[in-house]
SERO-4910 file (N, C-alpha, C, O; in steps of 0.05 Angstrom, whole numbers):
BEGIN
 pado doro    nc1    nc2    nc3   cac1   cac2   cac3    cc1    cc2    cc3    oc1    oc2    oc3
  Unk    A   2059   2630   2302   2063   2658   2306   2053   2673   2280   2058   2663   2258
  Unk    A   2040   2695   2283   2029   2710   2261   2047   2734   2254   2059   2746   2272
  Unk    A   2048   2741   2229   2060   2766   2221   2037   2783   2210   2021   2774   2194
  Unk    A   2036   2808   2220   2015   2826   2213   2027   2852   2202   2044   2864   2215
  Unk    A   2017   2860   2179   2027   2885   2167   2003   2899   2154   1997   2894   2130
  Unk    A   1989   2917   2169   1966   2930   2158   1972   2946   2132   1955   2947   2114
  Unk    A   1995   2957   2130   2002   2973   2106   2000   2956   2081   1992   2966   2060
  Unk    A   2008   2930   2083   2008   2912   2060   1984   2894   2060   1983   2875   2044
  Unk    A   1965   2898   2078   1942   2881   2081   1950   2852   2085   1938   2834   2072
  Unk    A   1969   2847   2102   1979   2820   2107   1973   2812   2136   1978   2827   2155
  Unk    A   1963   2788   2140   1961   2775   2166   1962   2745   2160   1942   2734   2150
  Unk    A   1985   2733   2166   1989   2705   2159   2008   2692   2178   2021   2705   2194
  Unk    A   2010   2666   2176   2029   2651   2192   2057   2661   2184   2064   2662   2160
  Unk    A   2074   2667   2203   2101   2677   2198   2120   2655   2189   2119   2632   2200
  Unk    A   2136   2661   2170   2158   2644   2161   2183   2661   2159   2182   2685   2158
  Unk    A   2206   2648   2158   2231   2663   2154   2230   2679   2128   2239   2702   2127
  Unk    A   2219   2667   2108   2217   2680   2082   2198   2704   2081   2206   2725   2072
  Unk    A   2174   2701   2092   2155   2724   2090   2163   2747   2109   2156   2770   2104
  Unk    A   2178   2741   2130   2188   2762   2147   2207   2780   2130   2203   2804   2130
  Unk    A   2226   2768   2117   2245   2783   2100   2230   2798   2078   2236   2822   2073
  Unk    A   2212   2785   2065   2197   2798   2042   2181   2822   2052   2182   2843   2039
  Unk    A   2167   2819   2074   2150   2841   2084   2167   2864   2093   2161   2887   2087
  Unk    A   2188   2859   2108   2206   2881   2117   2217   2896   2093   2218   2921   2094
  Unk    A   2225   2883   2072   2236   2896   2049   2216   2913   2034   2223   2932   2020
  Unk    A   2190   2907   2037   2169   2922   2023   2160   2947   2039   2144   2962   2028
  Unk    A   2169   2950   2063   2160   2972   2080   2171   3000   2072   2157   3020   2075
  Unk    A   2195   3000   2061   2207   3026   2054   2190   3043   2037   2178   3034   2017
  Unk    A   2189   3069   2044   2175   3089   2029   2145   3086   2027   2132   3098   2010
  Unk    A   2134   3070   2045   2105   3068   2047   2095   3085   2071   2112   3093   2088
  Unk    A   2070   3090   2073   2059   3104   2096   2049   3084   2117   2041   3062   2110
  Unk    A   2051   3093   2142   2042   3076   2165   2056   3049   2164   2043   3028   2163
  Unk    A   2082   3049   2163   2098   3026   2156   2107   3011   2181   2130   3014   2190
  Unk    A   2090   2994   2191   2099   2977   2213   2090   2948   2209   2073   2942   2193
  Unk    A   2104   2931   2223   2099   2902   2222   2100   2891   2250   2116   2900   2266
  Unk    A   2083   2872   2256   2082   2859   2282   2086   2829   2278   2072   2817   2262
  Unk    A   2104   2817   2294   2106   2788   2296   2095   2781   2323   2107   2786   2343
  Unk    A   2072   2768   2322   2055   2765   2346   2053   2736   2355   2044   2718   2340
  Unk    A   2060   2731   2380   2055   2705   2393   2026   2706   2403   2011   2687   2399
  Unk    A   2019   2728   2416   1991   2733   2425   1988   2763   2428   2007   2778   2423
  Unk    A   1965   2772   2436   1959   2801   2436   1979   2817   2454   1983   2841   2449
  Unk    A   1990   2804   2474   2008   2818   2493   2037   2810   2490   2054   2820   2505
  Unk    A   2044   2792   2472   2071   2782   2469   2078   2784   2439   2067   2769   2423
  Unk    A   2096   2803   2433   2102   2808   2405   2128   2824   2402   2139   2835   2421
  Unk    A   2138   2824   2377   2159   2842   2369   2148   2858   2346   2134   2847   2329
  Unk    A   2155   2884   2345   2145   2900   2323   2166   2919   2314   2184   2927   2329
  Unk    A   2164   2927   2288   2183   2945   2276   2168   2966   2260   2147   2961   2249
  Unk    A   2180   2990   2260   2168   3012   2245   2190   3024   2228   2212   3031   2237
  Unk    A   2185   3026   2202   2204   3039   2183   2202   3069   2185   2180   3080   2185
  Unk    A   2225   3082   2186   2227   3111   2183   2248   3117   2163   2264   3099   2156
  Unk    A   2249   3141   2153   2270   3148   2133   2298   3146   2145   2318   3143   2130
  Unk    A   2301   3146   2171   2327   3145   2184   2334   3117   2194   2356   3113   2204
  Unk    A   2317   3098   2191   2322   3070   2201   2297   3059   2213   2275   3070   2211
  Unk    A   2300   3036   2225   2277   3021   2237   2277   3024   2267   2297   3021   2280
  Unk    A   2253   3029   2278   2248   3028   2307   2239   3000   2313   2222   2989   2300
  Unk    A   2251   2987   2334   2245   2960   2341   2236   2958   2370   2249   2969   2388
  Unk    A   2214   2945   2375   2202   2942   2401   2195   2913   2407   2191   2897   2389
  Unk    A   2193   2907   2433   2186   2880   2442   2169   2882   2467   2174   2899   2484
  Unk    A   2149   2865   2468   2132   2864   2493   2130   2835   2501   2125   2817   2484
  Unk    A   2133   2829   2527   2133   2802   2537   2110   2797   2557   2115   2795   2581
  Unk    A   2086   2796   2547   2063   2788   2563   2047   2809   2576   2023   2805   2583
  Unk    A   2058   2833   2580   2043   2855   2592   2057   2882   2586   2081   2882   2579
  Unk    A   2043   2903   2590   2053   2930   2583   2077   2938   2600   2093   2954   2592
  Unk    A   2079   2926   2624   2102   2932   2641   2127   2919   2631   2149   2926   2640
  Unk    A   2125   2900   2613   2148   2887   2601   2150   2895   2571   2154   2878   2554
  Unk    A   2149   2921   2566   2151   2932   2539   2177   2946   2536   2184   2964   2552
  Unk    A   2193   2938   2516   2220   2949   2513   2224   2959   2484   2210   2949   2466
  Unk    A   2243   2977   2480   2249   2987   2454   2279   2995   2453   2291   3000   2474
  Unk    A   2290   2994   2430   2317   3002   2426   2320   3032   2428   2302   3047   2420
  Unk    A   2342   3041   2438   2346   3070   2442   2356   3084   2416   2357   3108   2415
  Unk    A   2362   3068   2396   2370   3079   2370   2358   3063   2348   2350   3040   2351
  Unk    A   2357   3075   2324   2346   3062   2301   2366   3041   2290   2390   3044   2294
  Unk    A   2355   3020   2277   2372   2999   2266   2367   2996   2236   2349   3008   2225
  Unk    A   2383   2979   2224   2381   2975   2195   2360   2954   2188   2350   2940   2205
  Unk    A   2353   2953   2162   2334   2933   2152   2345   2905   2158   2329   2888   2167
  Unk    A   2370   2900   2154   2381   2873   2159   2379   2866   2189   2374   2843   2196
  Unk    A   2383   2886   2207   2381   2881   2235   2352   2873   2243   2348   2855   2259
  Unk    A   2333   2886   2231   2304   2880   2236   2297   2852   2226   2284   2837   2240
  Unk    A   2306   2846   2202   2300   2819   2192   2313   2798   2210   2300   2778   2217
  Unk    A   2338   2802   2217   2351   2783   2235   2336   2780   2262   2332   2758   2271
  Unk    A   2328   2803   2274   2315   2802   2300   2288   2788   2298   2282   2771   2315
  Unk    A   2272   2794   2278   2246   2781   2275   2249   2751   2269   2234   2735   2279
  Unk    A   2267   2744   2252   2272   2716   2246   2282   2701   2270   2273   2678   2275
  Unk    A   2299   2713   2286   2309   2700   2311   2286   2697   2331   2284   2676   2344
  Unk    A   2269   2716   2332   2245   2715   2350   2227   2692   2342   2217   2677   2358
  Unk    A   2222   2689   2316   2206   2667   2305   2218   2640   2312   2204   2622   2319
  Unk    A   2244   2638   2311   2258   2613   2317   2261   2608   2346   2270   2586   2354
  Unk    A   2253   2627   2363   2255   2624   2392   2282   2629   2403   2288   2620   2426
  Unk    A   2299   2642   2388   2326   2648   2398   2326   2673   2415   2309   2691   2411
  Unk    A   2344   2673   2435   2344   2697   2452   2353   2722   2437   2355   2744   2449
***
């Protein structure tokens, strides 16, 4: 699984460690999003805003695209992306 963060010019194999590091570096940057990608249509992504993180998930096609109805914390995003990497529900 790849972690992609255009803001930080990162595209590399995802690890538990680099997920946490990249998420922590997003604050106060412009165009601050990160994608944890299984393939082009299956991924989890997060966007930093001053009010919290927006978290989205897509499972194979655009009809299976979901997002949280409220913003979450940095710790929540790290936990969610790390859990996704480990294959946990």
